DSSP file (Angstrom, degrees, kcal/mol; ACC not computed):
  #  RESIDUE AA STRUCTURE BP1 BP2  ACC     N-H-->O    O-->H-N    N-H-->O    O-->H-N    TCO  KAPPA ALPHA  PHI   PSI    X-CA   Y-CA   Z-CA
    1    1 A M              0   0    0      0, 0.0     2,-0.2     0, 0.0    62,-0.0   0.000 360.0 360.0 360.0 174.4 -204.4  135.5   95.4
    2    2 A L        -     0   0    0     57,-0.1    61,-0.1     1,-0.1     2,-0.0  -0.442 360.0-179.1 -67.8 131.7 -206.4  133.8   92.7
    3    3 A K        +     0   0    0     -2,-0.2     2,-0.2     2,-0.0    -1,-0.1  -0.459  25.6 145.1-133.5  60.7 -209.4  131.8   94.2
    4    4 A L        -     0   0    0      1,-0.1     2,-0.5     5,-0.1    56,-0.1  -0.599  63.3 -86.6 -94.3 162.0 -211.1  130.2   91.1
    5    5 A N    >>  -     0   0    0     -2,-0.2     4,-0.9     1,-0.2     3,-0.7  -0.507  37.0-148.8 -63.7 116.1 -212.8  126.8   90.9
    6    6 A E  G >4 S+     0   0    0     -2,-0.5     3,-0.6     1,-0.2    -1,-0.2   0.872  94.7  55.0 -50.5 -40.9 -209.8  124.4   90.2
    7    7 A D  G >4 S+     0   0    0      1,-0.2     3,-0.6     2,-0.1    -1,-0.2   0.807 107.1  48.4 -71.8 -26.9 -212.0  122.1   88.2
    8    8 A R  G <4 S+     0   0    0     -3,-0.7    -1,-0.2     1,-0.2    -2,-0.2   0.695 113.7  47.7 -80.4 -15.0 -213.3  124.8   85.9
    9    9 A H  G <<  +     0   0    0     -4,-0.9     2,-0.2    -3,-0.6    -1,-0.2  -0.386  68.7 164.1-133.3  52.7 -209.8  126.1   85.1
   10   10 A A    <   +     0   0    0     -3,-0.6    48,-0.3    48,-0.1    47,-0.1  -0.520  67.4  21.4 -69.6 134.7 -207.6  123.1   84.3
   11   11 A G  S    S-     0   0    0     46,-3.3     2,-0.3    -2,-0.2    46,-0.2   0.931  80.0-174.4  74.4  90.3 -204.4  124.3   82.6
   12   12 A V  E     -A   56   0A   0     44,-1.3    44,-2.9    46,-0.1     2,-0.3  -0.864  13.8-157.7-122.2 151.9 -203.8  127.9   83.4
   13   13 A A  E     -AB  55  83A   0     70,-0.6    70,-3.1    -2,-0.3     2,-0.4  -0.968   9.8-174.6-128.6 142.9 -201.2  130.4   82.1
   14   14 A A  E     -AB  54  82A   0     40,-2.5    40,-2.9    -2,-0.3     2,-0.5  -0.996  23.3-134.5-139.2 143.9 -200.1  133.6   83.9
   15   15 A I  E     -AB  53  81A   0     66,-2.9    66,-3.2    -2,-0.4     2,-0.4  -0.849  30.7-158.9 -87.8 130.8 -197.7  136.5   82.9
   16   16 A V  E     -AB  52  80A   0     36,-3.0    36,-2.5    -2,-0.5     2,-0.4  -0.976  12.3-162.0-123.3 129.4 -195.5  137.2   85.8
   17   17 A L  E     -AB  51  79A   0     62,-3.2    62,-3.1    -2,-0.4     2,-0.4  -0.970  16.2-167.8-108.9 123.9 -193.6  140.4   86.5
   18   18 A I  E     -AB  50  78A   0     32,-2.0    31,-2.2    -2,-0.4    32,-1.7  -0.957  14.5-158.4-122.2 130.2 -190.8  140.1   89.0
   19   19 A K  E     - B   0  77A   0     58,-2.5    57,-2.8    -2,-0.4    58,-1.7  -0.895  18.8-150.5-104.0 134.5 -188.7  142.7   90.7
   20   20 A A  E     - B   0  75A   0     -2,-0.5    55,-0.2    55,-0.2     5,-0.2  -0.668  30.4 -93.1-100.5 154.5 -185.2  141.6   92.1
   21   21 A V    >   -     0   0    0     53,-3.3     3,-2.7    -2,-0.2     7,-0.1  -0.482  64.6 -88.3 -62.8 139.5 -183.3  142.8   94.9
   22   22 A P  T 3  S+     0   0    0      0, 0.0    -1,-0.1     0, 0.0    -3,-0.0  -0.180 114.5  14.6 -58.4 130.7 -181.0  145.5   93.4
   23   23 A G  T 3  S+     0   0    0     -3,-0.1     3,-0.1     1,-0.0     4,-0.1   0.347 110.9  82.3  86.8  -5.9 -177.8  143.9   92.1
   24   24 A Q    <>  +     0   0    0     -3,-2.7     4,-2.0    50,-0.1    -3,-0.2   0.029  49.4 116.9-117.9  26.4 -179.2  140.4   92.3
   25   25 A E  H  > S+     0   0    0      1,-0.2     4,-2.6     2,-0.2     5,-0.2   0.899  78.7  50.2 -59.2 -47.3 -181.1  140.3   88.8
   26   26 A K  H  > S+     0   0    0      2,-0.2     4,-2.3     1,-0.2    -1,-0.2   0.843 107.8  52.5 -71.6 -31.5 -178.9  137.6   87.5
   27   27 A D  H  > S+     0   0    0      2,-0.2     4,-2.7     1,-0.2     5,-0.2   0.969 110.9  47.4 -57.9 -56.4 -179.4  135.4   90.6
   28   28 A V  H  X S+     0   0    0     -4,-2.0     4,-2.1     1,-0.2    -2,-0.2   0.874 111.6  52.2 -51.8 -46.0 -183.1  135.7   90.2
   29   29 A F  H  X S+     0   0    0     -4,-2.6     4,-1.3     2,-0.2    -1,-0.2   0.933 111.9  44.7 -54.6 -52.8 -182.8  134.9   86.4
   30   30 A R  H  X S+     0   0    0     -4,-2.3     4,-0.7     1,-0.2    -2,-0.2   0.901 112.5  51.7 -69.0 -36.6 -180.9  131.7   87.0
   31   31 A A  H >< S+     0   0    0     -4,-2.7     3,-0.8     1,-0.2    -1,-0.2   0.892 107.1  52.9 -60.9 -40.3 -183.2  130.6   89.8
   32   32 A L  H >< S+     0   0    0     -4,-2.1     3,-1.1     1,-0.2    -1,-0.2   0.747  95.4  69.9 -71.9 -23.2 -186.3  131.1   87.7
   33   33 A K  H 3< S+     0   0    0     -4,-1.3    -1,-0.2     1,-0.2    -2,-0.2   0.854  99.8  50.6 -61.3 -30.2 -184.8  128.8   84.9
   34   34 A E  T << S+     0   0    0     -3,-0.8     2,-0.4    -4,-0.7    -1,-0.2   0.498  84.3 110.4 -88.7  -5.3 -185.2  126.0   87.3
   35   35 A V  S X  S-     0   0    0     -3,-1.1     3,-1.4    -4,-0.2     2,-0.1  -0.566  73.5-116.3 -76.8 130.6 -188.9  126.6   88.2
   36   36 A N  T 3  S+     0   0    0     -2,-0.4     3,-0.1     1,-0.2    -1,-0.1  -0.396  95.9  28.3 -61.0 135.9 -191.3  124.1   86.8
   37   37 A G  T 3  S+     0   0    0      1,-0.3    18,-3.0    -2,-0.1     2,-0.5   0.395  75.5 141.4  95.0  -2.5 -193.8  125.5   84.4
   38   38 A V  E <   +C   54   0A   0     -3,-1.4    -1,-0.3    16,-0.2    16,-0.2  -0.660  18.5 171.3 -75.8 121.5 -191.8  128.3   83.0
   39   39 A K  E     +     0   0A   0     14,-2.9     2,-0.3    -2,-0.5    -1,-0.2   0.729  68.2   8.5-102.5 -31.5 -192.5  128.6   79.2
   40   40 A S  E     -C   53   0A   0     13,-1.4    13,-2.1     2,-0.0    -1,-0.4  -0.992  61.5-173.4-153.7 142.9 -190.6  131.9   78.5
   41   41 A L  E     -C   52   0A   0     -2,-0.3     2,-0.4    11,-0.2    11,-0.2  -0.974   4.6-178.5-145.7 132.5 -188.4  134.0   80.5
   42   42 A Y  E     -C   51   0A   0      9,-2.7     9,-2.5    -2,-0.4     2,-0.6  -0.989  26.8-134.4-136.0 132.9 -186.9  137.5   79.7
   43   43 A H  E     -C   50   0A   0     -2,-0.4     2,-0.3     7,-0.2     7,-0.2  -0.795  40.3-176.0 -83.9 122.1 -184.6  139.8   81.5
   44   44 A I        -     0   0    0      5,-2.1     2,-0.4    -2,-0.6    -2,-0.0  -0.785  23.3-133.0-121.8 165.2 -186.3  143.3   81.1
   45   45 A F        +     0   0    0     -2,-0.3     2,-0.4     2,-0.0     4,-0.1  -0.960  65.6  46.0-119.9 137.3 -185.5  146.9   82.0
   46   46 A G  S    S-     0   0    0     -2,-0.4    -2,-0.0     2,-0.1     0, 0.0  -0.998 113.1  -9.1 145.0-140.0 -188.0  149.3   83.7
   47   47 A D  S    S+     0   0    0     -2,-0.4     2,-0.3   -28,-0.0    -1,-0.1   0.792 130.7  34.1 -60.4 -32.5 -190.2  148.8   86.6
   48   48 A H        -     0   0    0    -29,-0.1   -29,-0.2     1,-0.1    -2,-0.1  -0.796  64.3-147.4-123.0 162.2 -189.5  145.1   86.7
   49   49 A D  S    S+     0   0    0    -31,-2.2    -5,-2.1    -2,-0.3     2,-0.3   0.721  78.9  38.3 -99.5 -24.0 -186.6  142.9   86.1
   50   50 A V  E     -AC  18  43A   0    -32,-1.7   -32,-2.0    -7,-0.2     2,-0.4  -0.985  55.8-161.4-136.4 141.4 -188.0  139.7   84.7
   51   51 A F  E     +AC  17  42A   0     -9,-2.5    -9,-2.7    -2,-0.3     2,-0.3  -0.996  25.0 180.0-115.9 127.3 -191.0  138.9   82.4
   52   52 A M  E     -AC  16  41A   0    -36,-2.5   -36,-3.0    -2,-0.4     2,-0.5  -0.985  26.5-151.3-133.3 142.1 -192.1  135.3   82.7
   53   53 A V  E     -AC  15  40A   0    -13,-2.1   -14,-2.9    -2,-0.3   -13,-1.4  -0.957  26.1-173.8-107.1 124.7 -194.8  133.1   81.1
   54   54 A L  E     -AC  14  38A   0    -40,-2.9   -40,-2.5    -2,-0.5     2,-0.4  -0.955   9.9-171.1-122.8 138.1 -195.8  130.4   83.4
   55   55 A E  E     +A   13   0A   0    -18,-3.0     2,-0.2    -2,-0.4   -42,-0.2  -0.972  10.0 169.3-129.3 146.6 -198.2  127.5   82.9
   56   56 A S  E     -A   12   0A   0    -44,-2.9   -44,-1.3    -2,-0.4     3,-0.1  -0.849  46.2-103.1-140.1-178.1 -199.6  125.1   85.3
   57   57 A A  S    S-     0   0    0     -2,-0.2   -46,-3.3   -46,-0.2     2,-0.3   0.697  94.2 -28.5 -83.9 -19.5 -202.2  122.3   85.7
   58   58 A G  S  > S-     0   0    0    -48,-0.3     4,-2.0   -47,-0.1    -1,-0.2  -0.964  75.6 -73.3-172.4-174.0 -204.6  124.5   87.6
   59   59 A I  H  > S+     0   0    0     -2,-0.3     4,-2.4     1,-0.2     5,-0.1   0.867 122.5  52.6 -67.8 -39.0 -205.0  127.6   90.0
   60   60 A A  H  > S+     0   0    0      1,-0.2     4,-1.6     2,-0.2    -1,-0.2   0.873 111.0  45.7 -71.7 -31.2 -203.8  125.8   93.1
   61   61 A S  H  > S+     0   0    0      2,-0.2     4,-2.1     1,-0.2    -1,-0.2   0.841 111.8  52.2 -73.2 -32.0 -200.6  124.7   91.4
   62   62 A L  H  X S+     0   0    0     -4,-2.0     4,-3.0     1,-0.2     5,-0.2   0.961 108.5  51.0 -63.1 -45.8 -200.1  128.1   90.0
   63   63 A E  H  X S+     0   0    0     -4,-2.4     4,-2.7     1,-0.2    -2,-0.2   0.901 110.4  49.5 -58.9 -42.3 -200.5  129.6   93.5
   64   64 A R  H  X S+     0   0    0     -4,-1.6     4,-2.4     2,-0.2    -1,-0.2   0.891 111.7  47.9 -67.6 -39.0 -197.9  127.1   94.9
   65   65 A I  H  X S+     0   0    0     -4,-2.1     4,-1.9     2,-0.2    -2,-0.2   0.951 112.5  49.3 -64.6 -47.5 -195.4  127.9   92.1
   66   66 A L  H  X S+     0   0    0     -4,-3.0     4,-1.9     1,-0.2    -2,-0.2   0.936 109.6  52.9 -58.1 -44.3 -196.0  131.8   92.7
   67   67 A D  H  X S+     0   0    0     -4,-2.7     4,-1.4    -5,-0.2     3,-0.2   0.924 108.0  50.1 -59.8 -46.0 -195.5  131.3   96.4
   68   68 A S  H  < S+     0   0    0     -4,-2.4    -1,-0.2     1,-0.2     4,-0.2   0.805 110.2  50.5 -64.2 -26.2 -192.1  129.5   95.9
   69   69 A I  H >< S+     0   0    0     -4,-1.9     3,-0.8     1,-0.2    -1,-0.2   0.841 106.9  53.3 -78.2 -31.2 -191.0  132.3   93.7
   70   70 A K  H 3< S+     0   0    0     -4,-1.9    -2,-0.2     1,-0.2    -1,-0.2   0.774 103.3  59.2 -63.9 -29.7 -191.9  134.8   96.3
   71   71 A E  T 3< S+     0   0    0     -4,-1.4    -1,-0.2    -5,-0.2    -2,-0.2   0.551  75.3 115.9 -83.8  -6.5 -189.8  133.0   98.8
   72   72 A L  S X  S-     0   0    0     -3,-0.8     3,-2.4    -4,-0.2   -44,-0.0  -0.490  70.0-134.7 -61.9 124.2 -186.6  133.3   96.7
   73   73 A P  T 3  S+     0   0    0      0, 0.0    -1,-0.1     0, 0.0   -45,-0.0   0.698 103.1  52.0 -59.5 -18.3 -184.2  135.5   98.8
   74   74 A S  T 3  S+     0   0    0    -54,-0.1   -53,-3.3   -47,-0.0     2,-0.5   0.391  89.3  99.4-102.7   5.7 -183.2  137.7   95.7
   75   75 A V  E <   +B   20   0A   0     -3,-2.4   -55,-0.2   -55,-0.2     3,-0.1  -0.823  42.8 178.1 -99.2 129.7 -187.0  138.5   94.8
   76   76 A N  E     -     0   0A   0    -57,-2.8     2,-0.3    -2,-0.5   -56,-0.2   0.830  69.8  -8.2 -88.0 -45.0 -188.4  141.9   96.0
   77   77 A S  E     -B   19   0A   0    -58,-1.7   -58,-2.5     2,-0.0     2,-0.4  -0.994  51.9-153.1-158.9 154.4 -192.0  141.4   94.4
   78   78 A V  E     -B   18   0A   0     -2,-0.3     2,-0.5   -60,-0.2   -60,-0.2  -0.996   9.1-173.5-133.7 127.1 -194.0  139.2   92.2
   79   79 A K  E     -B   17   0A   0    -62,-3.1   -62,-3.2    -2,-0.4     2,-0.4  -0.980  10.4-169.0-123.3 120.3 -197.1  140.4   90.1
   80   80 A A  E     -B   16   0A   0     -2,-0.5     2,-0.5   -64,-0.2   -64,-0.2  -0.925   9.1-164.8-118.7 134.2 -199.0  137.8   88.3
   81   81 A L  E     -B   15   0A   0    -66,-3.2   -66,-2.9    -2,-0.4     2,-0.1  -0.964  23.0-130.6-119.8 118.1 -201.7  138.3   85.6
   82   82 A L  E     -B   14   0A   0     -2,-0.5     2,-0.6   -68,-0.2   -68,-0.3  -0.410  18.1-134.5 -68.1 134.3 -203.8  135.4   84.8
   83   83 A V  E     -B   13   0A   0    -70,-3.1   -70,-0.6    -2,-0.1    -1,-0.1  -0.845  16.7-127.6-101.6 119.7 -204.1  134.7   81.0
   84   84 A E        -     0   0    0     -2,-0.6   -72,-0.0     1,-0.1     3,-0.0  -0.494  35.5-108.5 -60.9 127.8 -207.7  133.9   79.8
   85   85 A P        -     0   0    0      0, 0.0     2,-1.0     0, 0.0    -1,-0.1  -0.183  29.0-107.1 -57.8 149.4 -207.6  130.6   77.8
   86   86 A E        +     0   0    0      1,-0.2     4,-0.0    -3,-0.1    -3,-0.0  -0.725  49.4 164.2 -79.6 103.2 -208.1  130.7   74.1
   87   87 A V  S    S-     0   0    0     -2,-1.0    -1,-0.2     1,-0.1    15,-0.0   0.960  73.6 -22.3 -88.1 -68.8 -211.6  129.3   73.6
   88   88 A N  S    S+     0   0    0      2,-0.0     2,-0.5     0, 0.0    16,-0.2  -0.085 106.8 106.4-129.7  33.8 -212.7  130.2   70.0
   89   89 A C        +     0   0    0     14,-0.1     2,-0.3    12,-0.1    14,-0.1  -0.957  38.4 169.5-125.1 121.5 -210.5  133.1   69.2
   90   90 A S        -     0   0    0     -2,-0.5     2,-1.8    -4,-0.0     5,-0.2  -0.795  47.4 -97.1-121.0 170.0 -207.5  133.0   66.8
   91   91 A I        +     0   0    0     -2,-0.3     2,-0.2     4,-0.1    -2,-0.0  -0.661  68.7 141.6 -89.2  85.5 -205.4  135.5   65.3
   92   92 A D     >  -     0   0    0     -2,-1.8     4,-2.1     1,-0.0     5,-0.2  -0.714  68.2 -90.4-119.5 179.0 -207.2  135.9   61.9
   93   93 A R  H  > S+     0   0    0      1,-0.2     4,-0.9    -2,-0.2    -1,-0.0   0.870 126.1  42.2 -63.8 -39.4 -207.9  138.8   59.6
   94   94 A I  H >4 S+     0   0    0      1,-0.2     3,-0.9     2,-0.2     4,-0.5   0.957 115.1  49.7 -66.8 -50.6 -211.4  139.4   61.2
   95   95 A C  H >4 S+     0   0    0      1,-0.2     3,-1.3     2,-0.2    -2,-0.2   0.827 104.1  58.4 -53.6 -45.6 -210.2  138.9   64.8
   96   96 A R  H 3< S+     0   0    0     -4,-2.1    -1,-0.2     1,-0.3    -2,-0.2   0.756 101.3  59.2 -65.7 -28.4 -207.1  141.4   64.3
   97   97 A K  T << S+     0   0    0     -3,-0.9    -1,-0.3    -4,-0.9     2,-0.2   0.660  91.3  80.6 -76.1 -20.8 -209.6  144.1   63.4
   98   98 A R  S <  S-     0   0    0     -3,-1.3     3,-0.2    -4,-0.5    -3,-0.0  -0.557  76.7-135.7 -84.8 148.6 -211.5  144.1   66.6
   99   99 A E  S    S+     0   0    0      1,-0.3     2,-0.4    -2,-0.2    -1,-0.1   0.881  96.0  18.9 -68.6 -38.7 -210.2  145.7   69.7
  100  100 A L  S    S-     0   0    0      2,-0.0     2,-0.8    -3,-0.0    -1,-0.3  -0.970  74.2-147.2-135.8 121.5 -211.1  142.8   71.9
  101  101 A C        +     0   0    0     -2,-0.4     2,-0.4    -3,-0.2   -12,-0.1  -0.795  24.4 178.5 -91.7 106.0 -211.7  139.3   70.5
  102  102 A L        -     0   0    0     -2,-0.8     2,-0.2   -14,-0.1    -2,-0.0  -0.887  32.1-114.8-109.9 137.0 -214.3  137.4   72.6
  103  103 A A              0   0    0     -2,-0.4   -14,-0.1     1,-0.1    -2,-0.0  -0.500 360.0 360.0 -66.3 134.8 -215.6  133.9   72.0
  104  104 A E              0   0    0     -2,-0.2    -1,-0.1   -16,-0.2    -2,-0.0   0.446 360.0 360.0 -96.0 360.0 -219.3  134.0   71.1
């Protein structure tokens, strides 16, 4: 799991992909609506059943939330992708033309 310095990374976001136990997708979706920190939640079709954007105060709290999601009986697997905070990058005309926008 993520092991970053909690003080350096206050306020973190993650994209979370969740696989449900077959036939229990609706149960997972309903349970995830109640999780603190959920900013967006989508039922998707393909390799995963749910796409979620999750925010928390820091890495430690994010790990606790992810652990609680993994413990849901209808969840088969959870994959979390940490989102880099927006530092000095905005969606402007110059930035859109770059392949990767990095703060300088």
